[in-house]
C-alpha positions as CSV (number, residue, x, y, z in Angstrom):
1,M,8.2,97.7,3.8
2,S,11.4,96.5,5.5
3,E,13.1,93.8,3.4
4,I,16.2,91.7,3.3
5,V,16.6,91.8,-0.5
6,T,17.1,88.5,-2.3
7,Q,19.4,89.4,-5.2
8,A,19.0,87.7,-8.6
9,K,22.6,87.0,-9.8
10,L,23.0,86.3,-13.5
11,R,25.8,84.4,-15.0
12,L,26.3,82.8,-18.5
13,V,27.3,79.2,-18.4
14,A,28.6,77.1,-21.3
15,V,26.7,73.8,-21.6
16,P,27.9,70.8,-23.6
17,G,25.7,70.0,-26.6
18,L,24.5,73.6,-27.0
19,D,25.9,76.3,-29.3
20,R,25.0,79.2,-27.0
21,P,25.5,79.5,-23.2
22,A,22.7,79.2,-20.8
23,A,21.7,82.1,-18.6
24,V,21.6,81.0,-14.9
25,I,19.9,83.2,-12.4
26,T,20.8,82.4,-8.7
27,L,18.5,83.8,-6.0
28,D,20.7,84.7,-3.0
29,N,20.0,87.0,-0.1
30,G,23.6,86.9,1.0
31,L,22.9,85.0,4.2
32,D,23.4,81.3,5.1
33,H,20.9,78.6,4.7
34,T,19.2,79.3,8.0
35,K,18.0,82.6,6.5
36,P,16.1,81.5,3.4
37,N,15.5,83.6,0.3
38,T,12.3,85.6,0.3
39,F,10.6,88.0,-2.2
40,G,9.8,91.6,-1.4
41,P,9.6,94.5,-3.8
42,G,13.4,94.7,-3.9
43,G,13.8,91.0,-4.6
44,L,11.2,91.1,-7.3
45,T,12.7,94.1,-9.0
46,S,16.2,92.4,-9.0
47,L,14.7,89.2,-10.5
48,S,12.8,91.2,-13.2
49,Q,16.0,93.0,-14.2
50,A,18.0,89.7,-14.3
51,I,15.4,88.1,-16.6
52,D,15.6,91.1,-18.9
53,E,19.4,90.9,-19.0
54,A,19.2,87.2,-19.6
55,Q,16.8,87.6,-22.5
56,A,19.1,90.3,-24.0
57,A,22.1,87.8,-23.9
58,N,20.3,85.5,-26.4
59,P,21.0,82.4,-24.4
60,S,20.0,78.8,-25.3
61,F,17.8,78.8,-22.2
62,I,17.2,80.7,-18.9
63,A,17.3,78.9,-15.6
64,V,16.4,80.1,-12.1
65,T,17.9,78.4,-9.0
66,G,18.7,79.2,-5.4
67,K,21.7,79.5,-3.1
68,P,22.8,76.2,-1.5
69,Y,20.0,74.2,0.2
70,I,17.4,76.9,-0.5
71,F,15.4,77.8,-3.5
72,C,13.0,80.4,-2.1
73,V,10.3,80.3,0.6
74,G,8.1,83.0,-0.9
75,A,6.9,86.4,0.1
76,D,8.7,88.3,2.9
77,L,6.0,87.8,5.6
78,T,7.6,90.4,7.9
79,G,7.0,92.9,5.1
80,F,3.4,91.7,4.6
81,A,2.7,92.4,8.3
82,S,3.6,96.0,7.7
83,L,1.3,96.7,4.8
84,T,-1.3,99.2,5.8
85,S,-3.6,99.5,2.8
86,R,-5.3,97.3,0.2
87,D,-3.7,99.3,-2.6
88,Q,-0.3,98.4,-1.3
89,V,-1.2,94.7,-1.5
90,V,-2.6,95.1,-5.1
91,E,0.7,96.8,-6.1
92,I,2.9,93.9,-4.7
93,G,0.5,91.4,-6.3
94,R,0.9,93.0,-9.7
95,L,4.7,93.3,-9.3
96,G,5.0,89.6,-8.6
97,H,2.8,88.6,-11.4
98,A,4.5,90.9,-13.9
99,T,7.9,89.6,-12.9
100,F,7.1,85.9,-12.9
101,A,5.1,86.2,-16.2
102,K,8.4,87.1,-18.0
103,L,9.4,83.5,-17.4
104,R,6.1,82.0,-18.5
105,E,5.8,84.2,-21.6
106,S,9.4,83.9,-22.6
107,S,10.2,82.9,-26.2
108,V,13.5,81.4,-24.8
109,P,12.9,78.1,-22.9
110,T,12.8,78.7,-19.1
111,F,13.7,76.2,-16.4
112,A,13.5,76.2,-12.6
113,F,16.3,74.2,-10.9
114,V,14.6,73.7,-7.5
115,N,17.6,72.9,-5.4
116,G,16.0,73.3,-2.0
117,A,12.9,74.3,-0.1
118,A,10.3,76.0,-2.3
119,M,7.3,77.5,-0.7
120,G,4.7,80.1,-1.6
121,G,6.1,82.6,-4.0
122,G,9.2,80.4,-4.3
123,L,7.2,77.5,-5.7
124,E,5.1,79.9,-7.8
125,V,8.2,81.3,-9.6
126,A,9.1,77.7,-10.5
127,L,5.6,77.0,-11.8
128,H,5.9,80.0,-14.1
129,C,8.9,78.4,-15.8
130,H,8.4,76.0,-18.7
131,Y,10.2,73.1,-17.1
132,R,11.3,72.2,-13.6
133,T,14.0,70.0,-12.1
134,L,13.9,69.1,-8.4
135,S,16.5,68.0,-6.0
136,S,15.6,64.8,-4.0
137,G,17.3,66.6,-1.1
138,A,14.9,69.6,-1.0
139,A,13.5,70.0,2.4
140,A,9.9,70.6,1.4
141,L,7.5,72.1,-1.2
142,A,4.2,73.8,-0.4
143,L,1.7,76.6,-1.1
144,P,1.0,77.3,2.6
145,E,-0.9,80.6,2.1
146,V,-4.4,79.4,3.1
147,S,-3.1,78.4,6.5
148,L,-2.0,82.0,7.0
149,G,-5.4,83.5,5.9
150,L,-4.1,84.2,2.4
151,I,-4.2,82.6,-1.1
152,P,-1.3,81.9,-3.5
153,G,-1.1,85.4,-4.9
154,W,1.5,85.1,-7.6
155,G,-0.1,82.6,-9.9
156,G,-0.2,79.4,-7.8
157,S,-3.9,79.0,-7.9
158,Q,-4.0,79.4,-11.7
159,L,-0.9,77.6,-12.8
160,L,-0.8,74.5,-10.5
161,P,-4.2,73.0,-11.6
162,N,-3.2,73.6,-15.2
163,I,0.0,71.6,-14.7
164,I,-1.1,68.8,-12.4
165,G,-4.9,68.8,-12.5
166,V,-7.5,70.2,-10.2
167,V,-7.7,67.3,-7.7
168,P,-4.0,67.3,-6.6
169,A,-4.0,71.1,-6.9
170,A,-6.8,71.3,-4.4
171,Q,-4.9,69.1,-2.1
172,V,-1.8,71.3,-2.3
173,V,-3.5,74.7,-2.2
174,V,-6.3,73.9,0.3
175,Q,-6.1,70.6,2.0
176,N,-2.5,70.5,3.0
177,P,-2.4,74.0,4.5
178,L,-5.4,73.1,6.7
179,M,-3.7,69.9,7.9
180,Q,-1.2,71.7,10.1
181,N,0.5,73.1,7.0
182,K,1.5,69.7,5.5
183,M,4.4,69.9,3.1
184,L,5.3,67.8,0.0
185,K,8.4,65.8,0.0
186,P,10.4,65.9,-3.3
187,A,9.3,62.4,-4.3
188,Q,5.6,63.3,-3.7
189,A,6.0,66.5,-5.7
190,A,7.6,64.7,-8.6
191,E,4.8,62.0,-8.5
192,L,2.1,64.7,-8.7
193,G,3.9,66.3,-11.7
194,V,5.0,69.5,-9.9
195,A,8.5,68.7,-11.2
196,D,9.5,67.1,-14.5
197,V,12.5,65.2,-13.2
198,L,13.9,64.3,-9.8
199,L,17.7,64.5,-9.5
200,E,20.2,63.7,-6.7
201,P,21.5,66.6,-4.7
202,A,25.2,65.8,-5.0
203,D,25.6,67.2,-8.5
204,F,22.2,68.7,-8.9
205,L,23.2,71.8,-10.9
206,E,25.4,70.0,-13.3
207,R,22.7,67.3,-13.9
208,S,20.0,70.0,-14.3
209,L,22.1,71.8,-16.9
210,E,22.6,68.5,-18.7
211,W,18.9,67.6,-18.6
212,A,17.9,71.1,-19.7
213,A,20.3,70.9,-22.7
214,G,18.7,67.6,-23.7
215,V,15.3,69.2,-23.6
216,V,16.5,72.2,-25.7
217,N,18.3,70.1,-28.3
218,G,15.5,67.6,-28.5
219,T,17.2,64.5,-27.2
220,I,14.9,64.6,-24.1
221,T,11.1,64.7,-24.5
222,V,9.0,65.9,-21.5
223,D,5.6,64.1,-21.5
224,R,2.9,65.5,-19.3
225,P,-0.6,64.0,-18.9
226,E,-3.4,66.1,-20.4
227,V,-5.3,68.0,-17.8
228,D,-9.0,66.9,-17.5
229,R,-11.1,70.0,-18.0
230,S,-14.5,68.2,-18.2
231,E,-17.4,68.7,-15.8
232,M,-15.4,66.8,-13.3
233,W,-13.5,70.0,-12.5
234,D,-16.6,71.7,-11.3
235,A,-17.7,68.6,-9.4
236,V,-14.3,68.4,-7.6
237,I,-14.6,72.0,-6.4
238,G,-18.2,71.5,-5.4
239,F,-17.3,68.5,-3.3
240,A,-14.4,70.2,-1.8
241,R,-16.6,73.2,-0.8
242,T,-19.1,70.9,0.8
243,E,-16.5,69.0,2.8
244,L,-14.8,72.3,3.8
245,D,-18.1,73.7,5.1
246,K,-18.7,70.5,7.1
247,R,-15.3,70.8,8.7
248,L,-14.7,74.6,9.1
249,H,-18.3,76.0,9.0
250,G,-17.1,79.1,7.1
251,A,-14.4,80.0,9.7
252,V,-11.6,80.2,7.1
253,P,-12.4,82.7,4.4
254,S,-9.1,82.1,2.6
255,A,-10.0,78.4,1.9
256,S,-13.2,79.4,0.3
257,R,-11.5,82.1,-1.8
258,A,-8.9,79.6,-2.9
259,L,-11.6,77.2,-4.2
260,D,-13.1,80.1,-6.1
261,L,-9.8,80.7,-7.8
262,L,-9.2,77.0,-8.6
263,L,-12.6,77.0,-10.3
264,L,-11.6,80.0,-12.5
265,A,-8.4,78.1,-13.6
266,K,-10.5,75.6,-15.5
267,N,-10.1,77.6,-18.7
268,G,-6.3,77.9,-18.4
269,V,-4.2,80.8,-17.2
270,T,-6.3,83.8,-18.1
271,A,-6.2,87.5,-17.5
272,E,-9.5,87.1,-15.6
273,G,-8.0,84.4,-13.3
274,I,-4.8,86.4,-12.6
275,E,-6.8,89.6,-11.8
276,A,-9.1,87.6,-9.5
277,E,-6.1,86.2,-7.7
278,I,-4.6,89.7,-7.1
279,Q,-8.0,91.0,-5.8
280,A,-8.5,88.0,-3.5
281,L,-5.0,88.5,-2.1
282,A,-5.7,92.2,-1.5
283,D,-9.0,91.4,0.2
284,L,-7.5,88.8,2.5
285,A,-4.4,90.7,3.4
286,V,-6.3,93.3,5.4
287,T,-8.3,90.8,7.5
288,P,-7.8,89.8,11.1
289,E,-7.3,86.2,9.9
290,L,-4.0,87.2,8.2
291,R,-2.7,88.8,11.4
292,S,-3.7,85.7,13.3
293,G,-2.0,83.5,10.7
294,L,1.2,85.5,10.8
295,Y,1.3,85.3,14.6
296,A,0.8,81.5,14.5
297,F,3.4,81.2,11.7
298,D,5.9,83.2,13.8
299,L,5.3,80.9,16.8
300,V,5.9,77.7,14.8
301,Q,8.9,79.1,12.8
302,R,10.7,81.0,15.5
303,R,9.5,80.5,19.1
304,A,9.3,76.7,18.6
305,K,13.0,76.7,17.7
306,R,14.1,78.8,20.7
307,P,12.2,77.3,23.7
308,A,11.8,79.7,26.6
309,G,13.7,78.6,29.7
310,A,15.6,75.8,28.1
311,P,19.0,75.2,29.8
312,D,22.3,75.8,28.0
313,K,22.9,73.2,25.3
314,S,26.4,72.6,26.6
315,L,25.0,70.9,29.7
316,A,23.4,68.1,27.7
317,R,24.8,64.6,28.1
318,S,25.5,62.3,25.2
319,V,22.9,59.7,24.4
320,T,24.3,56.5,22.9
321,K,21.6,54.0,23.9
322,V,17.9,54.4,24.7
323,G,15.7,52.2,26.9
324,I,11.9,52.0,26.8
325,V,9.9,50.5,29.6
326,G,6.8,48.9,28.0
327,A,6.2,47.5,24.6
328,G,2.6,48.5,23.9
329,L,1.5,50.7,21.0
330,M,2.8,54.0,22.5
331,A,6.2,52.4,23.5
332,S,6.5,50.8,20.1
333,Q,5.9,54.2,18.4
334,L,8.6,55.7,20.6
335,A,11.0,53.0,19.7
336,L,10.5,53.6,16.0
337,L,11.0,57.3,16.4
338,F,14.1,57.1,18.6
339,A,15.7,54.6,16.2
340,K,15.0,56.6,13.1
341,R,16.1,60.0,14.5
342,L,18.9,59.1,17.0
343,E,20.2,56.0,15.1
344,V,21.4,54.5,18.4
345,P,20.5,51.1,20.0
346,V,16.9,51.1,21.4
347,V,15.7,48.3,23.7
348,L,12.2,47.7,24.9
349,T,11.2,45.7,27.9
350,D,7.8,44.3,29.1
351,L,6.3,41.7,31.5
352,D,6.6,38.8,29.0
353,S,8.2,37.8,25.8
354,T,4.9,37.9,23.9
355,R,4.5,41.6,24.5
356,V,8.1,42.3,23.8
357,D,8.0,40.4,20.5
358,K,4.9,42.2,19.5
359,G,6.5,45.6,20.2
360,V,9.7,44.9,18.3
361,G,7.6,43.3,15.5
362,Y,5.6,46.6,15.2
363,V,8.8,48.5,14.6
364,H,10.1,46.0,12.0
365,A,6.8,46.0,10.2
366,E,6.7,49.9,10.0
367,L,10.2,49.9,8.6
368,D,9.2,47.3,6.0
369,K,6.2,49.5,5.0
370,A,8.5,52.5,4.6
371,V,10.7,50.5,2.2
372,A,7.6,49.2,0.3
373,K,6.4,52.8,-0.2
374,G,9.8,54.0,-1.4
375,R,10.3,56.2,1.7
376,M,13.3,54.4,2.9
377,S,16.1,52.3,1.3
378,A,16.3,48.6,2.1
379,G,19.8,49.2,3.5
380,K,18.7,52.0,5.9
381,A,15.7,49.9,7.1
382,A,18.0,46.9,7.8
383,K,20.3,49.1,9.8
384,L,17.5,50.5,11.9
385,R,16.0,47.1,12.3
386,G,19.3,45.9,13.9
387,L,19.2,48.8,16.4
388,V,15.8,47.8,17.9
389,S,15.7,44.9,20.3
390,G,13.6,43.7,23.3
391,S,14.0,41.8,26.5
392,V,12.0,40.8,29.6
393,D,15.1,41.6,31.8
394,K,15.5,45.2,32.7
395,S,19.2,44.7,33.2
396,V,19.6,45.6,29.5
397,F,19.1,49.2,30.6
398,A,22.4,49.1,32.6
399,D,24.3,51.0,29.9
400,A,21.5,53.2,28.6
401,D,21.9,57.0,28.8
402,F,18.2,57.8,28.4
403,V,15.3,55.6,29.6
404,I,11.7,56.5,29.0
405,E,8.7,54.7,30.5
406,A,5.4,54.3,28.7
407,V,3.5,52.1,31.1
408,F,0.0,52.2,32.6
409,E,-1.0,55.7,33.7
410,E,-1.1,55.0,37.4
411,L,1.3,56.8,39.8
412,S,2.0,53.8,42.0
413,V,2.9,51.7,38.9
414,K,5.3,54.4,37.6
415,K,6.9,54.9,41.0
416,K,7.5,51.1,41.2
417,V,9.1,51.1,37.7
418,W,11.5,53.9,38.6
419,A,12.4,52.4,42.0
420,E,13.4,49.2,40.2
421,L,15.3,50.9,37.4
422,E,17.3,53.1,39.8
423,T,19.2,50.1,41.0
424,I,20.1,49.1,37.4
425,V,20.9,52.2,35.4
426,K,24.1,54.2,35.6
427,P,24.1,57.3,37.9
428,E,24.1,59.9,35.0
429,A,21.3,58.2,33.0
430,V,18.2,60.4,32.4
431,L,14.9,59.0,33.4
432,A,11.9,60.3,31.4
433,T,8.2,59.7,31.8
434,N,5.6,60.0,29.1
435,T,2.9,60.7,31.6
436,S,0.0,62.8,30.3
437,S,-1.2,64.3,33.6
438,L,0.6,62.8,36.6
439,S,3.1,64.7,38.8
440,V,6.7,64.2,37.8
441,T,7.8,65.5,41.2
442,E,5.7,62.9,43.0
443,M,6.9,60.2,40.7
444,A,10.5,60.8,41.6
445,A,10.0,61.7,45.3
446,E,11.2,58.4,46.8
447,L,14.2,58.0,44.5
448,A,17.8,58.5,45.6
449,H,18.4,60.8,42.6
450,P,15.1,62.6,41.7
451,E,17.1,65.3,39.9
452,R,17.5,63.1,36.8
453,V,13.7,62.5,36.3
454,V,12.0,64.7,33.6
455,G,8.6,64.7,31.9
456,F,8.7,63.9,28.2
457,H,5.1,64.1,27.1
458,F,4.5,63.1,23.5
459,F,1.2,63.4,21.6
460,N,-0.5,60.6,19.6
461,P,0.3,59.7,16.9
462,V,3.9,60.1,18.0
463,A,5.4,60.3,14.4
464,L,3.0,63.0,13.3
465,M,2.4,65.3,16.2
466,P,5.2,67.9,16.4
467,L,4.8,69.0,20.1
468,L,6.8,67.6,23.0
469,E,6.0,69.0,26.5
470,I,9.2,68.8,28.5
471,V,8.3,68.9,32.2
472,R,10.7,70.1,34.9
473,G,10.0,68.5,38.3
474,E,10.8,70.4,41.5
475,R,14.2,68.6,41.8
476,T,15.0,68.1,38.1
477,D,18.5,69.4,37.4
478,D,19.8,71.4,34.4
479,A,21.8,68.5,33.0
480,A,18.8,66.2,32.8
481,L,16.7,69.0,31.4
482,A,19.3,70.0,28.8
483,T,19.6,66.4,27.7
484,A,15.9,66.1,27.3
485,F,15.8,69.2,25.1
486,A,18.7,67.9,23.1
487,V,17.0,64.6,22.5
488,G,13.7,66.4,21.7
489,R,15.5,68.5,19.0
490,T,17.1,65.4,17.5
491,L,13.7,63.8,17.4
492,K,12.6,66.8,15.3
493,K,10.0,67.8,17.9
494,S,9.0,71.3,18.9
495,C,9.8,71.4,22.6
496,V,8.1,73.6,25.2
497,L,9.3,73.8,28.8
498,V,6.4,73.2,31.2
499,K,6.2,73.4,35.0
500,D,5.1,70.3,36.8
501,A,1.4,71.1,37.1
502,P,-1.6,68.8,36.7
503,A,-2.1,67.7,33.1
504,F,0.6,70.3,32.0
505,V,-0.6,72.5,29.1
506,V,-2.5,70.8,26.2
507,N,-4.5,68.3,28.3
508,R,-5.4,70.9,30.9
509,V,-6.7,73.4,28.4
510,L,-8.6,70.8,26.4
511,T,-10.1,69.2,29.5
512,R,-11.3,72.6,30.7
513,L,-12.7,73.4,27.3
514,F,-14.4,70.1,26.7
515,G,-15.4,70.0,30.4
516,E,-17.9,72.7,29.6
517,I,-19.3,70.6,26.8
518,W,-19.9,67.7,29.3
519,N,-21.3,70.1,31.9
520,A,-23.8,71.2,29.3
521,V,-24.7,67.6,28.5
522,D,-25.1,66.7,32.1
523,A,-27.4,69.6,32.6
524,G,-29.7,68.3,29.8
525,T,-28.3,69.8,26.6
526,P,-28.8,67.4,23.6
527,L,-25.4,65.7,22.8
528,K,-25.6,66.9,19.2
529,T,-26.2,70.5,20.2
530,A,-23.2,70.5,22.7
531,D,-21.0,68.8,20.2
532,R,-21.6,71.4,17.5
533,A,-21.4,74.4,19.8
534,L,-17.8,75.2,18.9
535,D,-18.3,74.9,15.2
536,P,-17.9,78.7,14.5
537,L,-14.3,78.4,15.7
538,G,-13.4,76.0,12.9
539,L,-11.6,73.6,15.1
540,P,-10.1,70.5,13.3
541,M,-12.4,68.1,15.2
542,R,-15.6,68.4,17.1
543,P,-15.4,67.3,20.7
544,L,-16.9,63.9,20.3
545,A,-14.6,63.0,17.3
546,L,-11.6,64.1,19.4
547,L,-12.9,62.1,22.4
548,Q,-13.2,59.0,20.1
549,L,-9.5,59.5,19.0
550,V,-8.2,60.0,22.5
551,G,-10.4,57.4,24.1
552,P,-13.1,58.1,26.7
553,A,-11.2,56.1,29.3
554,V,-8.1,58.3,28.8
555,A,-10.1,61.5,28.8
556,A,-11.9,60.4,32.0
557,H,-8.5,59.6,33.6
558,V,-7.1,63.0,32.8
559,G,-10.3,64.6,33.9
560,G,-10.1,62.7,37.2
561,T,-6.5,64.0,37.8
562,L,-7.7,67.6,37.2
563,H,-10.9,67.1,39.3
564,H,-8.7,65.9,42.2
565,A,-6.5,69.0,41.8
566,F,-9.1,71.6,41.0
567,P,-12.6,70.2,41.9
568,D,-14.3,73.5,41.6
569,R,-13.3,74.1,37.9
570,F,-13.1,70.4,36.7
571,P,-16.3,68.7,38.0
572,A,-16.5,65.0,37.2
573,S,-19.0,64.3,34.4
574,A,-21.4,61.5,35.1
575,S,-22.1,61.1,31.4
576,L,-18.5,60.9,30.4
577,A,-17.9,58.4,33.2
578,A,-20.8,56.2,32.0
579,I,-19.5,56.3,28.4
580,A,-15.9,55.4,29.5
581,A,-17.2,52.5,31.7
582,S,-19.4,51.1,28.9
583,G,-16.7,50.7,26.3
584,V,-19.3,51.6,23.6
585,P,-17.8,53.5,20.7
586,L,-18.8,57.1,20.4
587,M,-18.9,57.3,16.7
588,V,-20.0,54.7,14.1
589,D,-19.2,55.5,10.4
590,D,-18.3,59.1,11.4
591,R,-21.7,59.5,13.0
592,L,-22.8,59.7,16.6
593,N,-23.6,56.2,17.9
594,P,-27.3,56.0,19.0
595,E,-26.3,53.8,21.9
596,V,-24.4,56.6,23.5
597,E,-27.6,58.6,24.0
598,G,-28.9,55.9,26.4
599,L,-25.8,56.2,28.6
600,L,-26.2,59.9,29.4
601,V,-26.9,61.1,32.9
602,Q,-28.8,64.3,32.3
603,G,-30.8,67.0,34.2
604,D,-33.5,69.2,32.9
605,S,-31.7,72.5,32.2
606,P,-30.6,72.4,28.6
607,L,-28.4,75.2,27.1
608,T,-28.4,76.5,23.6
609,G,-25.3,76.1,21.4
610,E,-24.4,79.7,21.8
611,Q,-24.6,79.5,25.6
612,V,-22.4,76.4,25.6
613,R,-19.8,78.2,23.4
614,E,-19.9,81.4,25.6
615,R,-19.3,79.3,28.7
616,A,-16.5,77.3,27.1
617,L,-14.6,80.4,26.0
618,A,-15.0,82.0,29.4
619,A,-13.7,78.9,31.0
620,L,-10.7,79.0,28.6
621,A,-9.9,82.6,29.5
622,Q,-10.1,81.8,33.2
623,E,-8.0,78.7,33.1
624,I,-5.2,80.2,30.9
625,R,-4.9,83.2,33.2
626,L,-4.6,80.9,36.2
627,M,-2.0,78.8,34.3
628,L,0.1,81.9,33.6
629,D,-0.2,83.1,37.2
630,E,1.0,79.7,38.3
631,G,4.0,79.9,36.0
632,V,3.1,76.7,34.1
633,V,4.8,78.2,31.1
634,A,6.9,81.4,30.5
635,E,4.4,83.3,28.5
636,A,0.9,83.1,26.8
637,A,2.7,82.5,23.5
638,D,3.9,79.1,24.8
639,I,0.3,78.1,25.5
640,D,-0.7,79.2,22.0
641,L,2.3,77.2,20.6
642,C,1.3,74.1,22.5
643,M,-2.3,74.2,21.3
644,I,-1.3,74.8,17.7
645,M,1.3,72.0,17.6
646,G,-0.2,69.6,20.1
647,A,-4.0,70.0,19.5
648,G,-4.3,71.3,16.0
649,W,-5.6,74.7,17.1
650,P,-6.2,76.4,13.7
651,F,-3.7,78.9,12.3
652,H,-6.5,81.2,11.3
653,L,-7.4,81.8,14.9
654,G,-3.8,82.7,15.6
655,G,-3.6,80.9,18.9
656,I,-6.0,80.8,21.8
657,T,-5.0,83.9,23.6
658,P,-5.1,86.4,20.7
659,Y,-8.5,85.0,19.8
660,L,-9.8,85.5,23.4
661,D,-8.4,89.0,23.3
662,R,-9.9,89.9,19.9
663,S,-13.3,88.6,20.9
664,G,-13.3,90.5,24.2
665,V,-13.6,87.3,26.3
666,S,-10.3,87.6,28.1
667,R,-11.1,91.2,29.4
668,A,-14.7,90.3,30.3
669,V,-13.6,87.3,32.3
670,T,-10.2,88.3,33.8
671,G,-10.3,92.0,33.6
672,R,-7.3,92.2,31.2
673,T,-6.0,90.9,27.9
674,F,-3.2,88.3,27.5
675,A,-1.2,90.5,25.1
């Protein structure tokens, strides 16, 4: 098992107010903050020895902290991928438990000074300590194992519910990992009770030592709410299991095992619960779901940070002002994001002052909400509010470095916008379009400088969806593209370079996939049968729920673009067109609207759910192979990354292409695998 060993470095520190020094153990793998601390056998052994040495020194207390900006992000996943037997997993599980238990069972008070990101085993070692301080500057806290096909294997499933209660523990252990691996911010973690006190990062270690001394000498009392161990505990797990089955239909074994373990924790941290956790870890570590999860994790953590084909960063131009054409909901979301991340002036324009005022008002209202919820200081909100303005006169874009349009999805409208703007903006300004399916090349064809036009396709909701498809038109130059990537990185988006092809990546794949659903409906398949056909995949939403979110009119428009480009593979659905034209909501109270049934245009050749699923997967394999042959992206991994980050494709499936390979569909349809 290859490992970059995280050393546990012990030092004795004199602390005012205490007669004996404190033993401070610092986790440090010897690399900078871009290479976080992890635990493998070597790291666990080093920590175990350091704890023994600390105990022998008879300190006033023992504290574990991390190197600057990083506490520990858990098990060394590269090592996990190399494990070949269940016994090896049991061994690493027992080693982690034995090491961390020394902190939990210590007669000397133990503290975790969580100075940075703490995930997986990193958070678990903190949970084993008697007390926890947390830096408000920590990047994130999480137990993400379920998203990878595992469970928290070093005590997390047993300790966390006994510290904060079963309801929030279920959220952290199961719900958050399944929501695109949602992380806890420090304030959220402190509010849940994961940490005992939240401290500022500037003098975090000194303040933590001072606070710990107060706990040890009795001047500070730590009050924790009593955990409710009534029948409610069982009811919570039962409800969570029911909801999980509705959503995932048994497709994520790790989530079900995690709930089993949370149920066992009701009686406290017991030998039975610890052993069950070790055995569950061993069972799951040798499954295809883990390999899939690790592949998906690698895409999100590594490939997303090094986009294939992106130009050299040195070519990027400085962006000191942003212009946004349009002031509707999408444009307003963009204005808020640009202001928060770039902290430069952002100006919106629209056809009349009413629309402009509404767009600017949206941004101001969202900033006020952030202040009210304690997520932003009043001073920061006031600064950002001052950066966002609006006008009905596009001359305000004259000094903008980056202008993005978010107007009606019609090629002639967008071309007219750019033709007008080209006479206003400076020659080096980058012009970006948020089009979801139209050709960037055609949009720029009649401009004097088409080389500065680039696709900049966000996903809704803009603030939450991490993917940004950056589209290179046939004449887009490297400077415009490099600027687009630099802006995307500053916006904290995962950027993927995409060729200018109809509907790009996510919308093309989803339209082909769900096109098979509508083909089945048009043929006569009951809507409910077609909607549930993909359930065994455990997708985050059924087709109709996703269609409700996107909007039938938008889906029909994207489908129309693809039908025009590839009529043989993207037939126009009469049923979808009828629904889009009607304006009738698909869902009412999370259930299919009965009115929709009357709008369907159907034949008399219904399919079974299994037949619908088989055809949908075959269509996916065909379309992805064609996209790769066309050079829409550099590699299949980019399609997988786009679908994970732009469409919520589940981690447990490990991306579309590995799933199609594992299930034999890719070879059956295209004659070869993607890997």
